[in-house]
C-alpha positions in Angstrom: 7.1 11.2 30.3 6.4 14.0 32.8 5.5 11.3 35.3 9.1 10.1 35.0 10.5 13.5 35.7 10.8 14.8 32.1 10.1 18.4 31.5 7.8 18.8 28.4 7.6 22.2 26.7 5.4 22.6 23.6 5.4 25.4 21.1 2.3 26.0 19.0 3.0 28.3 16.0 -0.6 29.3 15.1 -3.9 29.8 16.8 -5.8 29.3 13.5 -6.5 33.0 13.4 -7.1 33.1 9.6 -10.2 31.0 9.9 -13.5 32.8 9.7 -15.1 31.3 12.8 -13.8 33.2 15.9 -15.7 30.9 18.3 -14.0 27.8 16.8 -10.6 29.5 17.1 -11.2 30.1 20.8 -12.3 26.5 21.3 -9.1 25.2 19.5 -7.0 27.4 21.8 -8.8 26.1 24.9 -8.5 22.5 23.8 -4.8 23.0 23.2 -4.4 24.4 26.8 -6.4 21.5 28.2 -4.3 18.9 26.4 -1.1 20.5 27.7 -2.5 20.2 31.2 -3.2 16.5 30.6 0.4 16.1 29.4 1.8 18.1 32.3 3.5 20.3 29.7 4.4 24.0 29.7 3.6 25.7 26.5 3.7 28.7 24.3 1.3 29.8 21.7 2.4 32.1 18.9 0.0 34.0 16.8 1.3 33.4 13.3 -1.2 33.1 10.4 -2.4 29.6 9.6 -0.9 28.0 6.5 1.5 30.9 5.9 4.4 29.8 8.1 7.0 29.7 5.3 6.5 33.5 5.0 7.5 33.8 8.6 10.6 31.5 8.3 13.1 34.0 9.8 10.7 35.0 12.6 10.3 31.3 13.5 14.0 30.6 13.3 14.8 33.6 15.6 12.1 32.5 18.0 13.3 28.9 18.1 16.9 30.1 18.7 15.9 32.3 21.6 13.6 29.6 23.1 16.5 27.0 23.0 18.8 29.6 24.7 16.1 30.0 27.5 15.1 26.4 27.9 18.1 24.4 26.8 16.4 21.4 25.2 17.9 17.9 25.3 15.5 16.5 22.7 13.1 18.0 20.2 10.1 16.3 18.4 8.4 17.9 15.5 6.0 17.0 12.7 7.2 15.6 9.4 8.4 18.2 6.9 5.9 16.5 4.5 3.0 17.2 6.7 1.6 20.5 5.3 -1.9 20.3 6.8 -3.4 21.3 3.4 
């Protein structure tokens, strides 16, 4: 899509910081950054705890509102509400 002139912006809510393996967490972050480079996407990585996003509902809503005010999205894709990554 970026090859056709679309601007792609990705928001990652968690860096898997609750996991015990710090080295793996760093690798996941680096892999994410590399994949964004391949897509030609700009991105933001938040630092919310893995598997605890419902506890941060208002923080997430406020962040998304501000992000939309800054970027002004035309279209948004997100995962299924049934995909809980358990």
